[in-house]
C-alpha positions as CSV (number, residue, x, y, z in Angstrom):
1,M,-99.8,13.0,-13.4
2,L,-103.1,13.8,-15.0
3,G,-103.4,15.0,-18.3
4,K,-103.4,18.4,-19.9
5,K,-105.5,21.3,-18.0
6,G,-109.1,20.5,-19.5
7,E,-108.3,17.1,-20.1
8,L,-111.3,14.8,-18.2
9,F,-109.9,11.7,-19.7
10,H,-106.5,10.6,-17.9
11,K,-104.6,7.6,-20.0
12,L,-103.1,5.0,-18.0
13,E,-100.0,3.4,-19.4
14,F,-99.4,-0.5,-18.4
15,N,-98.5,-3.7,-19.4
16,E,-101.8,-6.0,-20.2
17,E,-99.6,-8.8,-19.9
18,E,-98.9,-8.3,-16.1
19,I,-102.2,-6.5,-15.1
20,E,-105.5,-7.8,-16.0
21,I,-108.4,-6.1,-16.9
22,P,-111.3,-6.9,-14.5
23,Q,-114.4,-8.8,-16.0
24,K,-116.2,-7.2,-13.6
25,F,-117.0,-4.2,-12.3
26,T,-115.9,-3.2,-8.4
27,F,-118.4,-3.7,-5.6
28,P,-118.1,0.1,-3.9
29,F,-119.4,-0.7,-0.7
30,N,-116.3,-3.5,0.3
31,Y,-113.4,-3.5,-1.8
32,S,-109.9,-4.2,-2.3
33,P,-108.9,-1.8,-5.1
34,H,-108.1,-3.5,-8.5
35,P,-104.2,-2.7,-9.8
36,L,-105.6,-0.4,-12.5
37,S,-107.2,1.5,-9.6
38,V,-104.3,1.5,-8.0
39,L,-102.3,3.2,-10.9
40,A,-104.9,5.6,-11.4
41,V,-105.3,6.4,-7.3
42,D,-101.4,6.9,-7.5
43,Q,-101.4,9.6,-10.5
44,L,-104.1,11.4,-8.7
45,K,-102.0,11.6,-5.5
46,T,-99.2,12.6,-7.1
47,F,-101.1,15.3,-8.8
48,L,-102.5,16.4,-5.6
49,A,-99.0,16.6,-3.6
50,S,-97.6,18.5,-6.3
51,E,-98.2,22.2,-7.1
52,N,-101.3,22.6,-8.4
53,D,-104.3,25.2,-8.8
54,I,-106.6,23.5,-6.8
55,P,-107.9,26.3,-4.4
56,Y,-108.4,24.2,-1.1
57,D,-106.6,23.8,1.8
58,F,-106.4,20.1,3.0
59,G,-104.7,20.4,6.3
60,I,-101.7,18.8,5.5
61,G,-98.8,21.6,5.9
62,V,-98.1,22.5,9.4
63,N,-99.7,25.8,9.6
64,S,-102.9,24.3,7.5
65,M,-106.3,24.8,9.1
66,G,-108.3,23.0,6.7
67,F,-109.6,19.2,6.4
68,G,-109.2,16.7,3.7
69,K,-111.4,15.8,1.1
70,M,-112.8,12.5,-0.3
71,F,-111.3,11.7,-4.2
72,G,-112.5,9.0,-6.5
73,V,-111.3,7.5,-9.6
74,L,-113.3,5.5,-12.4
75,V,-111.0,3.0,-14.8
76,V,-113.0,3.3,-18.2
77,R,-112.4,2.1,-21.8
78,N,-113.0,5.0,-23.8
79,P,-115.1,5.1,-27.6
80,D,-111.6,4.8,-28.9
81,N,-110.9,1.2,-26.9
82,E,-108.4,3.4,-24.8
83,I,-108.1,2.6,-20.8
84,G,-107.7,5.4,-18.7
85,F,-109.4,6.7,-15.5
86,L,-111.6,9.7,-14.8
87,A,-111.4,11.5,-11.7
88,A,-113.6,13.3,-9.1
89,F,-114.1,15.0,-5.5
90,S,-117.0,14.9,-3.0
91,G,-118.8,17.9,-2.7
92,Q,-117.0,21.4,-3.6
93,L,-113.4,22.1,-3.3
94,G,-113.2,25.1,-1.2
95,A,-116.3,27.3,-3.1
96,Q,-115.7,25.6,-6.4
97,S,-117.7,22.5,-7.6
98,R,-115.6,22.0,-10.8
99,H,-112.2,22.0,-11.6
100,H,-111.0,21.5,-15.1
101,N,-108.9,17.9,-14.7
102,F,-112.2,16.5,-12.6
103,V,-115.6,15.4,-13.8
104,P,-118.0,18.2,-13.6
105,P,-121.0,17.7,-10.6
106,I,-124.3,15.9,-11.7
107,F,-126.4,19.4,-11.3
108,D,-124.2,22.6,-10.3
109,M,-126.2,23.9,-7.5
110,Y,-123.6,26.5,-6.6
111,E,-123.6,28.0,-10.2
112,Q,-123.9,31.7,-9.9
113,D,-127.4,33.0,-11.0
114,S,-128.9,30.0,-11.7
115,Y,-132.3,29.2,-10.4
116,F,-131.2,27.5,-7.3
117,H,-128.7,29.9,-6.4
118,N,-131.0,32.7,-6.7
119,G,-133.7,31.1,-4.8
120,M,-131.3,30.5,-2.0
121,K,-130.5,33.8,-2.1
122,A,-134.3,34.8,-1.5
123,V,-134.2,32.3,1.4
124,S,-131.5,34.0,3.1
125,A,-133.0,37.5,2.5
126,I,-135.8,36.3,4.4
127,T,-133.9,34.9,6.7
128,T,-132.5,38.5,7.5
129,E,-135.5,39.9,7.9
130,I,-136.9,37.5,10.3
131,E,-133.9,38.1,12.3
132,H,-134.7,41.7,12.2
133,L,-138.7,41.0,13.0
134,E,-137.6,38.7,15.9
135,G,-135.5,41.6,17.2
136,A,-137.9,44.3,17.0
137,S,-138.9,46.6,19.7
138,E,-142.6,45.8,19.4
139,I,-142.6,42.2,19.7
140,S,-139.7,42.8,22.4
141,I,-142.5,45.1,24.2
142,A,-145.5,42.8,23.6
143,K,-143.6,40.3,25.4
144,Q,-142.6,42.2,28.0
145,E,-146.1,43.4,28.8
146,L,-147.4,39.9,29.0
147,E,-144.9,38.6,31.3
148,S,-145.1,41.6,33.3
149,V,-149.3,40.9,33.6
150,K,-148.5,37.4,34.1
151,Q,-146.1,38.4,37.1
152,E,-148.7,40.9,38.4
153,A,-151.7,38.4,38.7
154,E,-149.5,35.6,39.9
155,L,-148.5,38.2,42.8
156,D,-152.1,39.6,43.5
157,L,-154.0,36.5,43.4
158,K,-151.2,34.9,45.9
159,R,-151.7,38.0,48.2
160,L,-155.9,37.7,48.0
161,K,-155.9,33.9,48.6
162,K,-153.4,34.3,51.7
163,E,-156.0,37.1,53.0
164,I,-158.6,34.9,52.3
165,K,-157.0,31.9,54.3
166,A,-155.9,34.2,57.0
167,A,-159.8,35.6,57.2
168,K,-161.3,32.3,57.1
169,K,-158.9,31.0,60.0
170,E,-160.0,34.2,62.3
171,R,-163.8,33.4,61.1
172,D,-163.2,29.9,62.3
173,Q,-162.2,31.3,65.7
174,K,-165.0,33.5,65.9
175,R,-167.1,30.7,65.2
176,I,-165.9,28.6,68.2
177,E,-166.6,31.5,70.3
178,L,-170.5,31.6,69.2
179,K,-170.8,28.9,71.7
180,N,-171.0,31.7,74.7
181,Q,-173.2,33.8,72.8
182,T,-177.2,33.6,72.7
183,P,-178.6,32.0,69.6
184,E,-179.9,35.4,68.7
185,I,-176.5,37.0,68.7
186,A,-175.0,33.7,67.5
187,K,-177.0,33.7,64.4
188,R,-176.7,37.1,63.2
189,I,-172.9,36.8,63.7
190,E,-173.0,33.8,61.4
191,E,-175.0,35.8,58.9
192,E,-172.2,38.3,59.0
193,L,-169.6,35.9,58.6
194,A,-171.1,34.0,55.6
195,K,-171.5,37.4,54.0
196,A,-167.7,38.0,54.5
197,S,-166.4,34.9,52.9
198,K,-168.9,35.1,50.0
199,E,-167.6,38.8,49.3
200,Q,-163.8,37.7,49.5
201,H,-164.6,34.8,47.5
202,F,-166.2,37.0,45.1
203,T,-163.5,39.4,44.8
204,L,-161.1,36.5,44.2
205,K,-163.4,35.5,41.1
206,K,-163.4,38.8,40.0
207,A,-159.6,39.3,40.4
208,K,-159.0,36.2,38.6
209,K,-161.5,37.5,35.5
210,Y,-159.8,40.8,35.7
211,Y,-156.4,39.0,35.1
212,E,-157.7,36.6,32.7
213,Y,-158.7,39.4,30.6
214,K,-155.4,41.3,30.9
215,I,-153.4,38.3,30.1
216,K,-155.5,37.3,26.9
217,E,-155.4,41.1,25.7
218,A,-151.4,41.2,25.9
219,E,-151.4,37.8,24.4
220,E,-153.3,39.3,21.6
221,H,-151.1,42.1,21.4
222,L,-148.2,39.6,21.3
223,I,-149.6,37.5,18.4
224,K,-150.3,40.9,16.0
225,A,-147.1,41.8,16.8
226,K,-145.6,38.1,15.6
227,A,-148.2,38.1,12.7
228,E,-145.7,39.5,10.3
229,L,-142.9,37.4,11.4
230,Q,-145.0,34.0,11.0
231,A,-145.9,35.1,7.8
232,K,-142.2,35.4,6.9
233,K,-141.4,32.1,8.5
234,E,-144.1,30.7,6.4
235,E,-142.4,32.0,3.2
236,R,-139.6,30.8,4.0
237,T,-140.4,27.2,4.4
238,N,-142.6,27.0,1.7
239,L,-139.9,28.6,-0.7
240,S,-137.6,26.0,0.7
241,M,-139.7,23.1,0.1
242,H,-140.1,24.5,-3.4
243,L,-136.4,24.8,-4.1
244,Q,-135.6,21.0,-2.1
245,A,-138.2,19.4,-4.5
246,W,-136.8,21.4,-7.6
247,L,-133.3,20.3,-6.7
248,F,-134.4,16.6,-6.4
249,N,-135.9,16.8,-10.2
250,Q,-132.2,17.9,-11.3
251,F,-130.3,15.2,-9.7
252,D,-131.2,12.5,-12.6
253,F,-129.3,9.5,-12.4
254,L,-128.1,7.3,-15.6
255,N,-127.3,3.8,-15.4
256,A,-125.6,1.2,-17.6
257,K,-129.3,0.4,-19.2
258,G,-129.7,4.0,-19.9
259,E,-132.5,4.3,-17.5
260,R,-132.7,7.5,-15.6
261,R,-134.3,7.9,-12.1
262,N,-134.2,11.6,-10.2
263,V,-133.2,11.4,-6.6
264,G,-136.0,11.9,-4.9
265,D,-137.7,8.7,-6.6
266,I,-134.6,6.6,-5.6
267,F,-135.4,7.7,-2.0
268,S,-138.6,7.6,-1.9
269,E,-138.2,3.8,-1.4
270,T,-136.0,4.0,1.3
271,A,-136.1,4.5,5.2
272,F,-134.9,7.9,4.5
273,K,-137.7,8.7,2.1
274,I,-136.2,12.2,1.4
275,P,-132.4,12.3,0.1
276,P,-130.1,13.5,2.8
277,S,-128.0,16.7,2.5
278,G,-125.3,16.2,-0.2
279,A,-127.1,12.8,-2.0
280,G,-125.6,12.6,-5.6
281,D,-122.6,15.1,-4.8
282,C,-120.5,12.2,-3.8
283,A,-117.2,11.3,-6.2
284,A,-118.8,7.7,-7.1
285,P,-122.3,9.1,-8.9
286,K,-120.3,11.9,-10.4
287,L,-118.1,9.5,-12.1
288,L,-120.4,7.3,-13.2
289,Q,-122.8,9.8,-14.5
290,F,-120.0,11.1,-16.6
291,A,-119.0,8.2,-18.0
292,F,-122.4,6.5,-19.1
293,E,-123.2,10.3,-20.6
294,N,-120.0,10.2,-22.6
295,G,-119.3,6.5,-23.7
296,Y,-117.2,5.2,-21.5
297,T,-117.2,1.8,-20.1
298,P,-116.5,1.7,-16.4
299,L,-114.0,-1.4,-15.6
300,C,-113.1,-0.6,-11.7
301,M,-113.3,2.3,-9.1
302,A,-111.5,3.1,-5.8
303,E,-112.0,6.4,-3.3
304,F,-109.3,7.7,-1.2
305,W,-109.2,10.3,1.4
306,W,-106.4,13.0,0.8
307,G,-105.6,15.5,3.9
308,K,-106.6,16.0,7.7
309,S,-109.5,14.1,9.4
310,P,-112.3,16.3,9.9
311,A,-113.3,16.6,14.1
312,S,-115.8,14.0,14.0
313,E,-115.2,11.6,11.8
314,I,-112.3,9.7,11.5
315,R,-110.5,9.6,8.0
316,Q,-106.6,8.6,7.3
317,H,-104.6,10.5,4.9
318,G,-104.2,8.4,1.7
319,N,-106.3,5.5,2.8
320,Y,-108.8,3.7,0.5
321,Y,-112.3,3.9,1.7
322,P,-115.7,2.4,0.2
323,S,-118.6,4.5,-1.2
324,C,-120.8,5.9,1.7
325,K,-124.1,3.7,2.6
326,G,-126.5,6.2,3.5
327,K,-126.2,8.7,0.4
328,C,-124.8,6.5,-2.2
329,E,-126.2,2.9,-1.9
330,P,-129.7,3.8,-2.7
331,I,-128.4,5.8,-6.1
332,L,-125.5,3.3,-7.0
333,G,-128.1,0.7,-6.4
334,H,-129.7,2.1,-9.6
335,M,-126.4,3.4,-11.4
336,L,-124.9,-0.1,-11.3
337,A,-127.9,-1.6,-12.9
338,G,-127.0,-3.2,-16.2
339,L,-122.9,-3.8,-15.3
340,K,-121.4,-7.1,-14.2
341,V,-120.6,-6.4,-10.7
342,D,-118.4,-8.4,-8.2
343,E,-120.0,-9.9,-5.5
344,N,-120.2,-8.4,-1.8
345,P,-117.2,-10.2,-0.3
346,M,-119.0,-10.8,3.0
347,K,-121.4,-13.1,0.8
348,Q,-118.4,-15.4,-0.3
349,T,-117.1,-16.3,3.2
350,D,-117.7,-19.5,4.4
351,D,-117.9,-19.8,8.0
352,T,-119.6,-23.1,8.4
353,E,-116.0,-24.8,9.1
354,V,-114.6,-21.9,11.3
355,D,-113.3,-23.4,14.8
356,L,-115.4,-22.1,18.0
357,P,-113.6,-23.1,20.9
358,I,-115.4,-23.7,24.4
359,L,-113.5,-22.2,27.2
360,F,-115.7,-22.8,29.9
361,E,-119.3,-24.4,30.5
362,D,-121.6,-24.9,33.3
363,E,-125.7,-25.7,33.5
364,D,-125.9,-21.4,33.4
365,I,-123.3,-20.4,31.2
366,L,-121.1,-20.7,28.2
367,V,-117.6,-19.3,27.3
368,V,-116.6,-19.0,23.7
369,D,-113.4,-17.7,22.3
370,K,-115.0,-15.9,19.1
371,P,-112.5,-15.7,16.0
372,A,-111.8,-12.9,14.0
373,E,-114.2,-11.7,11.3
374,F,-117.0,-13.8,12.6
375,L,-120.5,-12.8,13.5
376,A,-121.5,-12.4,17.2
377,V,-125.3,-12.5,16.0
378,P,-127.1,-13.2,12.8
379,G,-127.0,-10.1,10.4
380,K,-128.6,-9.1,7.0
381,I,-126.1,-11.2,4.7
382,E,-126.7,-15.1,6.1
383,R,-123.6,-16.1,7.3
384,D,-122.8,-18.1,10.5
385,S,-122.5,-16.4,13.7
386,V,-121.8,-17.4,17.4
387,Y,-125.8,-17.2,18.2
388,N,-126.2,-19.9,15.4
389,R,-123.4,-22.2,16.0
390,V,-124.6,-22.4,19.6
391,K,-128.3,-22.8,18.8
392,S,-127.0,-25.7,16.8
393,W,-125.0,-27.2,19.4
394,Y,-127.9,-26.8,22.2
395,P,-131.3,-27.7,20.2
396,D,-133.1,-27.9,23.4
397,L,-132.3,-24.2,24.4
398,D,-135.2,-21.7,23.9
399,T,-132.5,-19.6,22.7
400,P,-128.7,-18.9,23.3
401,W,-129.2,-15.7,25.7
402,I,-126.3,-13.3,24.1
403,I,-125.2,-11.1,27.0
404,H,-123.0,-9.0,25.2
405,R,-121.6,-8.7,21.6
406,L,-118.3,-8.3,19.7
407,D,-117.8,-6.4,16.5
408,M,-117.4,-9.2,13.7
409,S,-113.8,-8.0,13.2
410,T,-112.7,-8.5,16.8
411,S,-111.9,-11.6,18.5
412,G,-111.9,-13.2,21.7
413,L,-114.5,-13.7,25.0
414,M,-118.0,-14.1,24.3
415,V,-120.3,-15.0,27.6
416,L,-123.7,-16.6,26.6
417,A,-126.2,-17.6,29.1
418,K,-128.3,-20.9,29.2
419,N,-131.1,-19.9,30.6
420,K,-133.3,-16.5,31.1
421,K,-132.3,-16.4,35.0
422,A,-128.7,-16.6,34.3
423,H,-128.9,-13.7,31.4
424,E,-130.6,-11.3,33.5
425,F,-128.3,-11.7,36.5
426,I,-125.3,-11.1,34.5
427,Q,-126.7,-8.6,32.0
428,K,-127.3,-6.4,35.0
429,Q,-123.6,-6.3,36.0
430,F,-123.1,-5.4,32.3
431,I,-125.8,-2.6,32.5
432,Q,-124.5,-1.2,36.5
433,R,-120.7,-1.8,34.8
434,T,-119.8,-4.0,37.9
435,M,-118.1,-6.6,35.9
436,D,-114.8,-6.3,34.5
437,K,-113.4,-6.9,31.3
438,S,-110.4,-6.2,29.3
439,Y,-108.9,-6.3,26.0
440,Q,-105.5,-6.2,23.7
441,A,-104.7,-4.2,20.9
442,L,-101.9,-3.3,18.4
443,V,-102.0,0.0,17.6
444,V,-100.0,1.5,14.9
445,G,-97.0,4.0,15.8
446,K,-95.6,4.4,19.0
447,V,-97.6,5.7,21.7
448,A,-95.5,8.2,23.8
449,E,-97.2,8.3,27.1
450,D,-97.5,4.8,29.1
451,E,-101.3,5.1,30.4
452,G,-104.2,7.3,30.2
453,E,-107.9,7.8,29.8
454,I,-110.1,9.0,27.0
455,N,-113.2,10.4,27.1
456,L,-115.2,11.2,23.8
457,P,-118.9,11.0,22.8
458,L,-119.8,8.7,20.5
459,V,-123.0,8.5,18.1
460,G,-123.6,6.6,14.6
461,N,-123.2,8.2,11.7
462,V,-126.7,7.7,9.8
463,T,-124.8,8.5,6.5
464,D,-122.0,6.1,6.7
465,R,-123.1,3.1,8.9
466,P,-121.7,1.1,10.5
467,R,-119.3,4.0,11.5
468,Q,-119.5,5.9,14.5
469,K,-118.4,9.5,15.0
470,V,-117.3,11.9,17.7
471,C,-120.1,14.4,18.7
472,F,-120.4,16.2,22.0
473,E,-123.9,17.4,21.5
474,T,-125.5,14.2,20.7
475,G,-123.0,11.7,21.5
476,K,-123.6,8.9,24.3
477,S,-120.6,9.5,27.2
478,A,-117.9,7.1,26.5
479,R,-114.8,6.4,28.6
480,T,-111.9,4.1,27.9
481,L,-108.7,3.4,30.3
482,W,-105.5,2.4,28.3
483,Q,-102.3,1.1,29.2
484,V,-98.9,0.1,27.0
485,L,-97.9,-3.2,27.5
486,E,-94.7,-3.2,24.6
487,R,-93.3,-0.8,22.1
488,N,-91.8,-2.3,18.7
489,K,-90.5,-0.8,15.7
490,N,-93.9,0.9,14.6
491,I,-96.4,-0.9,17.0
492,T,-97.5,-0.7,20.3
493,R,-99.5,-3.4,22.6
494,L,-102.2,-1.9,24.7
495,A,-103.9,-3.1,27.2
496,L,-107.6,-1.7,26.8
497,K,-110.5,-1.2,29.5
498,P,-113.6,0.3,28.2
499,V,-115.4,1.7,31.0
500,T,-118.5,2.1,28.9
501,G,-119.5,-0.3,26.0
502,R,-120.4,1.9,22.9
503,T,-120.5,0.4,19.4
504,H,-116.6,0.9,18.1
505,Q,-115.6,2.7,21.2
506,L,-112.1,1.1,21.6
507,R,-111.6,1.4,17.2
508,V,-113.0,5.3,17.8
509,H,-111.2,6.0,20.7
510,C,-107.9,4.7,19.4
511,A,-107.9,6.2,16.0
512,H,-109.5,9.7,16.9
513,N,-107.1,12.6,17.2
514,D,-108.1,13.7,20.3
515,G,-108.1,10.4,21.5
516,L,-105.0,8.6,21.0
517,G,-104.2,9.4,17.9
518,H,-103.1,5.5,17.0
519,P,-105.4,3.6,14.8
520,I,-105.7,-0.3,15.4
521,K,-103.8,-2.1,13.1
522,G,-105.8,-3.5,10.4
523,D,-108.8,-1.5,11.3
524,D,-110.8,-1.1,7.9
525,L,-113.1,1.5,9.1
526,Y,-110.7,3.8,11.1
527,G,-107.4,3.1,10.0
528,K,-106.2,0.7,7.2
529,R,-107.5,-2.5,6.1
530,G,-105.3,-5.3,6.8
531,E,-105.4,-9.6,7.1
532,R,-107.6,-8.9,10.3
533,L,-108.0,-6.2,13.2
534,Y,-105.6,-6.8,16.2
535,L,-108.2,-5.8,18.8
536,H,-109.1,-9.3,21.2
537,A,-111.5,-9.5,24.0
538,H,-108.9,-10.7,26.8
539,T,-110.1,-11.3,30.4
540,I,-113.6,-10.8,31.8
541,S,-115.0,-11.7,35.5
542,F,-118.3,-11.6,37.0
543,V,-120.1,-13.1,39.5
544,H,-121.6,-16.4,38.9
545,P,-125.3,-16.3,38.7
546,T,-125.8,-19.7,41.0
547,S,-122.6,-19.7,42.6
548,R,-122.3,-15.9,43.7
549,E,-118.9,-16.1,43.4
550,L,-116.6,-14.0,41.2
551,V,-115.3,-16.2,38.1
552,N,-112.7,-14.7,35.9
553,F,-111.9,-16.1,32.1
554,M,-109.4,-15.4,30.2
555,A,-109.0,-16.0,26.2
556,P,-105.0,-15.9,24.9
557,V,-104.4,-13.4,22.5
558,P,-103.8,-14.8,19.3
559,F,-101.2,-12.2,17.8
């Protein structure tokens, strides 16, 4: 359990002979929690599961409607040389940004009667005025007048043009009949016809000018009616920008060296340029800020999700999670300066001795069986990949033509082309979805149905890459067919057929509550980390680029 009410340092009881104090701080974006972090998390979970005074619905109960929250613990050594931990939550708990057992926010933007709070009330008041003006009768009448004049102009000018066209046809017929008239009569009639034509075109020109004037008059009336509305919108924009700039200056982050930087400065050096909403309000920055301000020495940390998963993202109750990339990576990059930090585990892996079996090869294509945790193509971190390995095998190739990719964590079939022509021919089949591929996966729990289809649109989570999320507004359509192959005690083996090929499609569709609701075993992004991700690209078939025959390939399932 946590300490007494109001205590923020929660002492840890443990045997130092059994649990070694970490010499380096946790790398927050890819870690296995240190035993001390596990102890701290267990204490915090016990508190959250007990009757407490947290005014928040985590969505755990039968009739609960809420969603969970990300929590964090920071194991520290205090000035008295005692080891304990600090706790924090991301954002707010209900409508509260403070709780007596958790560290305070770096800046409480929600504090009643604060400069920011009052400023946001002013923005809200202006928004109410804008909504009133947008629905005001004067603007509505002006819009109707403009639309009415435009419709009248369109109908009247269309009528005039139709009359002119009919009159021209009649004049053309009369000109044909002039051949039977004397020159004098023909000349007189021709002059009359020409005069009539000029008069009609003059009438049309006059009508156009008239309606141009009427439309301009109606537009000016509407502009005048909207002037106050536009002024209010500009006032709201200016106030919002001022409050945003002011807020950025309040989020002032301290690091282990005693250096301070505000959030605006930090994000000015990133692709975002402007801090995303909620930057600095996550658990990790709160914990480190409090530790540095109060003389605590950070030892290790961990974050975990408590409660129901939100509708779009996938979070598993009680699971550990890394700090988010979009909001926290730039901030923690500054805050961790001065601490000895564990190296990114991704950089510590040596892939050069990993075997990459060749299943098939001819003059056009190469089919390999990619191992799990092996990159398909080079990434930001310098590690071996299918691309690099094949390039070393065939130095005379212009480039190994990658036709499709697999997640680093996914094992199984990958097809590469040895020339551009073969690449274009096979890739066209992928684009047109005429090729066929299937996967096998082990998912956690017993799947009740025998087969089914999942349709959940997916989009990248820009503040927490590489995770994807479900979004029916901006997501791309994603469709998966699935079938149960085998059921064991708490594991189900599935055959998965992705009709579309979105990033992490099978992983999200299996884990999401509106999909299968059973995460793939070992999924460190959407389920629970294990020794590997139990997802394997099992079969693939397509038309060969040279023989034009259907070819089929299968990689044995390694689990």
